[in-house]
Backbone bond lengths (Angstrom), bond angles and torsions (degrees), N, CA, C in turn:
res aa  C-N    CA-C-N  psi(-1)  N-CA   C-N-CA  omega(-1)  CA-C   N-CA-C  phi
1 M - - - 1.528 - - 1.537 108.60 -
2 E 1.287 119.70 -33.18 1.481 119.60 177.58 1.604 115.91 -57.59
3 N 1.389 112.53 -41.67 1.408 118.70 170.43 1.320 116.65 -59.11
4 T 1.325 123.55 -43.02 1.467 129.06 170.74 1.369 116.82 -51.01
5 A 1.493 114.97 -52.46 1.373 127.83 177.90 1.461 111.80 -55.00
6 N 1.403 115.07 -52.35 1.390 122.18 176.86 1.544 113.26 -59.21
7 G 1.168 114.59 -45.53 1.510 121.21 -178.42 1.621 109.58 -62.08
8 L 1.352 116.35 -42.47 1.456 120.71 -177.86 1.530 108.10 -70.18
9 A 1.345 120.61 -38.32 1.429 127.12 172.42 1.534 111.21 -58.48
10 W 1.245 115.10 -46.68 1.478 122.65 -179.42 1.610 110.23 -63.29
11 V 1.369 114.30 -45.92 1.503 117.64 177.95 1.585 110.61 -59.82
12 E 1.371 115.79 -43.30 1.411 123.27 177.60 1.516 111.52 -59.78
13 Q 1.254 115.12 -43.04 1.494 119.74 -179.51 1.693 109.29 -67.48
14 L 1.327 118.02 -35.75 1.446 125.19 175.31 1.566 106.39 -65.18
15 A 1.253 120.25 -43.65 1.450 126.57 -179.68 1.579 111.58 -60.35
16 Q 1.328 111.04 -45.49 1.545 119.58 176.31 1.433 109.38 -65.20
17 T 1.218 118.57 -41.21 1.483 123.05 178.36 1.447 108.74 -58.73
18 M 1.347 118.82 -47.55 1.451 124.82 178.36 1.573 112.95 -55.63
19 V 1.303 110.00 -47.74 1.516 116.94 178.17 1.575 110.60 -56.77
20 Q 1.401 110.51 -50.63 1.418 115.79 -174.20 1.494 115.12 -62.18
21 H 1.349 113.46 -33.52 1.583 119.58 -175.25 1.471 107.89 -101.46
22 K 1.396 121.12 2.54 1.415 119.99 175.15 1.513 114.72 60.90
23 L 1.450 112.10 41.65 1.372 120.79 177.78 1.542 109.35 -92.39
24 H 1.406 114.69 140.13 1.489 119.38 -179.00 1.468 111.81 -87.47
25 K 1.315 117.29 -31.48 1.474 124.90 -177.43 1.486 115.67 -149.56
26 L 1.238 114.88 143.63 1.532 125.20 -175.76 1.449 104.52 -134.74
27 E 1.396 118.27 126.08 1.499 115.84 175.09 1.704 101.83 -125.44
28 F 1.361 112.31 143.31 1.387 118.35 -179.99 1.492 104.33 -140.30
29 E 1.328 116.22 140.15 1.573 122.88 179.74 1.374 109.12 -150.33
30 T 1.501 112.54 136.96 1.438 117.85 176.60 1.513 97.14 -138.56
31 E 1.294 116.26 -179.98 1.481 124.90 176.02 1.554 114.09 -49.41
32 N 1.373 118.97 -36.72 1.368 121.69 -173.60 1.512 111.53 -109.11
33 V 1.235 118.27 -24.80 1.444 125.23 -174.54 1.620 116.79 -119.12
34 S 1.293 110.37 136.59 1.607 111.51 172.85 1.540 97.24 -131.68
35 L 1.263 117.10 130.09 1.418 124.74 -178.21 1.611 109.97 -140.47
36 T 1.316 116.52 126.65 1.498 123.57 173.53 1.389 105.29 -125.79
37 L 1.388 114.98 133.20 1.460 125.34 174.25 1.487 109.67 -120.22
38 R 1.290 115.84 133.68 1.480 120.35 177.51 1.438 109.62 -127.00
39 A 1.322 120.50 130.42 1.441 126.61 171.14 1.532 112.22 -71.23
40 S 1.302 112.70 148.45 1.543 113.95 172.79 1.421 110.99 -62.07
41 Q 1.421 113.52 152.54 1.437 110.88 -175.54 1.588 111.18 -70.98
42 R 1.276 114.65 139.10 1.319 122.26 -174.11 1.590 112.33 -91.30
43 V 1.381 117.76 133.84 1.534 118.80 175.94 1.511 107.02 -96.20
44 A 1.213 115.22 136.06 1.394 119.57 176.04 1.634 114.29 -62.16
45 P 1.216 120.23 130.36 1.465 122.49 -174.20 1.510 110.75 -66.45
46 P 1.297 115.51 133.56 1.490 115.55 178.67 1.553 114.54 -61.37
47 A 1.221 112.94 150.20 1.474 118.96 -176.13 1.530 110.24 -72.57
48 A 1.318 115.19 140.33 1.495 115.35 -172.24 1.447 110.61 -66.30
49 A 1.310 117.45 -31.58 1.542 120.91 175.20 1.465 116.46 -52.93
50 T 1.490 116.28 -32.91 1.476 119.45 -173.48 1.438 111.47 -88.64
51 L 1.409 118.08 -6.24 1.548 116.88 -178.58 1.510 107.62 -85.44
52 P 1.372 118.30 141.79 1.476 117.83 179.39 1.546 105.11 -74.54
53 V 1.291 112.37 152.71 1.514 117.15 -176.54 1.574 105.86 -100.34
54 P 1.326 117.33 109.21 1.350 117.52 177.82 1.559 119.50 -54.75
55 E 1.259 122.90 146.15 1.457 121.56 177.66 1.518 109.21 -102.42
56 T 1.320 121.32 150.15 1.467 123.26 173.54 1.403 106.56 -96.61
57 E 1.327 120.53 161.91 1.694 122.80 178.20 1.483 104.94 -71.46
58 E 1.392 125.69 -33.10 1.408 130.29 -170.06 1.507 108.10 -75.62
59 E 1.331 119.13 -44.61 1.508 119.44 -173.32 1.517 109.86 -156.66
60 D 1.363 118.55 151.94 1.497 116.95 174.52 1.518 107.34 -75.31
61 V 1.287 113.28 136.98 1.478 119.17 176.96 1.509 108.07 -90.90
62 Q 1.314 110.77 119.67 1.509 118.80 179.23 1.519 108.04 -70.41
63 E 1.364 114.37 138.72 1.453 118.16 -175.65 1.609 113.98 -60.61
64 A 1.296 115.50 -29.00 1.429 121.48 -179.86 1.614 106.85 -68.75
65 D 1.269 118.06 -31.45 1.500 118.85 -174.89 1.572 110.73 -89.14
66 V 1.353 121.90 -4.18 1.400 123.34 179.96 1.574 110.20 -86.84
67 V 1.242 120.10 131.12 1.357 133.12 171.53 1.465 117.98 -109.73
68 L 1.361 123.71 129.24 1.428 123.02 171.44 1.486 111.37 -97.09
69 I 1.292 115.60 123.81 1.467 124.26 177.39 1.623 102.77 -90.08
70 R 1.398 110.37 115.50 1.483 112.68 -177.73 1.521 111.42 -112.07
71 S 1.328 113.28 157.66 1.503 120.81 173.81 1.512 112.59 -63.12
72 K 1.243 117.46 138.49 1.539 120.18 173.54 1.456 110.91 -104.27
73 D 1.315 112.86 5.89 1.586 108.99 -175.83 1.646 97.63 -149.04
74 V 1.384 108.08 172.07 1.449 120.70 175.82 1.546 109.34 -109.07
75 G 1.314 117.61 123.40 1.423 120.94 173.08 1.535 114.71 167.88
76 L 1.285 123.42 -150.30 1.488 123.66 177.02 1.465 108.87 -89.06
77 F 1.314 118.98 137.31 1.578 121.18 177.66 1.508 107.36 -86.52
78 R 1.327 119.50 135.99 1.390 121.93 166.49 1.585 110.51 -124.06
79 I 1.318 112.09 120.90 1.469 115.84 -175.45 1.558 109.13 -87.44
80 V 1.275 113.25 158.47 1.517 115.30 -178.58 1.488 102.51 -120.93
81 G 1.454 107.97 130.48 1.399 116.77 171.59 1.568 110.00 76.68
82 D 1.240 113.09 -162.47 1.597 122.52 -173.05 1.666 100.00 -107.49
83 L 1.138 120.49 77.57 1.452 128.28 170.36 1.456 110.77 -85.11
84 E 1.417 114.28 119.60 1.473 119.86 -177.06 1.563 106.51 -155.77
85 A 1.227 119.24 166.23 1.499 123.02 -170.95 1.542 102.60 -62.67
86 G 1.328 109.64 144.04 1.481 119.06 175.12 1.586 110.96 97.50
87 V 1.382 116.53 -15.39 1.469 118.36 -176.92 1.641 107.15 -79.10
88 E 1.336 107.88 140.21 1.567 113.80 178.00 1.458 110.51 -83.93
89 I 1.333 115.32 131.36 1.336 122.68 -176.56 1.626 109.90 -115.68
90 K 1.336 115.82 136.07 1.513 116.67 179.09 1.555 108.84 -111.81
91 K 1.241 111.71 147.87 1.459 124.12 -175.90 1.578 106.04 -53.41
92 G 1.226 121.07 133.19 1.381 124.92 -177.11 1.666 118.12 85.94
93 Q 1.360 106.11 -7.20 1.486 108.67 177.57 1.451 115.12 -68.17
94 R 1.300 120.45 135.85 1.502 122.38 -179.37 1.582 107.37 -77.32
95 L 1.303 117.38 123.97 1.411 123.69 -176.04 1.561 109.68 -102.35
96 G 1.267 117.39 -24.95 1.407 126.95 177.03 1.459 115.80 168.39
97 C 1.417 115.55 -160.67 1.496 118.01 174.37 1.473 107.32 -143.67
98 V 1.288 112.99 167.32 1.408 125.00 171.89 1.621 109.44 -113.15
99 E 1.329 113.80 115.74 1.457 115.81 -173.56 1.508 110.46 -96.84
100 A 1.378 119.91 116.56 1.391 122.22 -170.88 1.618 100.51 -131.01
101 V 1.326 117.06 127.50 1.413 122.98 -179.53 1.597 114.54 43.86
102 S 1.352 114.73 47.11 1.470 123.87 179.91 1.570 113.26 63.18
103 V 1.385 115.89 24.87 1.402 121.97 -179.76 1.450 106.66 -127.23
104 E 1.423 113.01 121.67 1.471 115.14 177.90 1.495 115.59 -92.61
105 H 1.408 109.93 136.39 1.471 116.35 176.25 1.498 108.45 -113.89
106 D 1.289 116.47 114.41 1.421 120.45 -176.97 1.470 112.19 -66.02
107 L 1.389 116.56 148.47 1.546 124.76 -178.05 1.535 96.79 -122.43
108 V 1.355 115.17 118.85 1.394 121.38 173.64 1.514 108.23 -123.88
109 A 1.393 108.61 151.11 1.491 116.38 178.13 1.494 112.49 -63.07
110 E 1.230 120.02 140.67 1.452 128.33 174.77 1.488 109.61 -95.92
111 Y 1.322 118.05 -13.83 1.451 124.84 -174.97 1.455 111.65 -136.28
112 T 1.333 119.88 159.50 1.415 133.14 171.17 1.457 107.08 -92.47
113 G 1.276 117.73 132.06 1.487 116.76 178.94 1.570 113.97 174.84
114 T 1.341 122.11 -171.12 1.300 125.96 178.23 1.551 112.29 -104.96
115 L 1.347 115.47 133.42 1.493 110.17 -179.31 1.454 110.77 -79.30
116 V 1.375 113.99 134.04 1.439 121.47 -171.50 1.506 103.39 -100.21
117 E 1.282 119.70 -40.97 1.572 119.33 -179.78 1.429 109.33 -161.87
118 V 1.365 108.34 143.79 1.534 115.89 177.04 1.569 102.78 -101.50
119 L 1.433 117.67 122.00 1.436 121.10 -173.23 1.444 112.96 -89.56
120 V 1.356 119.72 -12.40 1.521 125.53 -173.66 1.505 107.77 -130.63
121 Q 1.322 115.03 163.05 1.376 123.91 177.52 1.555 109.32 -117.27
122 D 1.323 114.13 155.40 1.483 119.71 178.14 1.589 105.03 -53.04
123 G 1.297 110.85 132.91 1.443 120.81 174.39 1.511 117.64 90.96
124 D 1.372 110.37 -10.25 1.474 112.11 177.32 1.472 116.53 -67.13
125 P 1.373 116.85 137.85 1.476 118.80 172.67 1.494 108.84 -61.38
126 V 1.363 124.09 143.51 1.405 124.03 175.72 1.597 107.06 -139.00
127 E 1.275 107.41 156.09 1.561 116.42 -175.54 1.517 110.57 -107.61
128 Y 1.215 120.56 167.97 1.510 126.84 175.05 1.492 105.46 -63.61
129 G 1.380 112.36 129.87 1.411 121.10 176.48 1.552 116.38 77.20
130 Q 1.274 118.80 5.97 1.477 125.68 -178.72 1.535 112.10 -71.23
131 P 1.338 122.38 121.18 1.478 119.79 176.98 1.427 108.20 -56.08
132 L 1.332 116.81 135.66 1.519 126.88 177.48 1.446 114.17 -113.51
133 F 1.407 120.16 -39.99 1.455 122.38 -179.29 1.603 105.68 -139.40
134 V 1.308 119.61 156.09 1.356 124.90 169.58 1.460 108.12 -112.58
135 L 1.389 123.12 121.80 1.433 128.30 -174.18 1.422 113.23 -115.86
136 S 1.269 122.72 129.11 1.479 126.64 172.10 1.515 104.52 -87.34
137 E 1.403 113.17 112.82 1.456 118.39 -171.53 1.561 106.91 -77.20
138 N 1.383 113.11 130.78 1.509 116.94 173.76 1.499 110.47 -90.15
139 E 1.231 115.18 143.60 1.664 120.22 -176.71 1.546 105.16 -97.61
C-alpha cells in the first residue's frame, strides 16, 4: 500500500507541475512504468473588450474602473463565503480557490472594490484565464 500511496502522491505532484508550468503533455517511461499525462484542452480566455460591462442600479460603472478577476489555474472553483453583487472586496481578500488534482490554489483579490458580478458558481469547472468575477475598482 505504501508504494501505491507514494505513487499517487508522485502523480499528483507531476500534475501540479504541469499546471504550474502550463504543460499540455508529459510522458515518463522506465523499465517497469509508462505514464502519459495530458492536460485538458484549454480555451483561450475571452478578450476583456468583448465582454459586456454590467451596470449597477446605483451608478453606471465606467469601463476603465471595471476589473476582471480571472482564474490562474484549471480545476473546480470553490467560492468562499457569500460573495454576490454589491459586496465590498479588499485587496488580498480570499475569494475562493481552484481545486486541481486535490490541491487548492487560492484566488485572492488584487484590487479593492465592489463586486459587480459573480460569473461562476461553487463547483463549476474553470479554465486558465477564465473570468470569475467582475469588480468595480475603488480609488
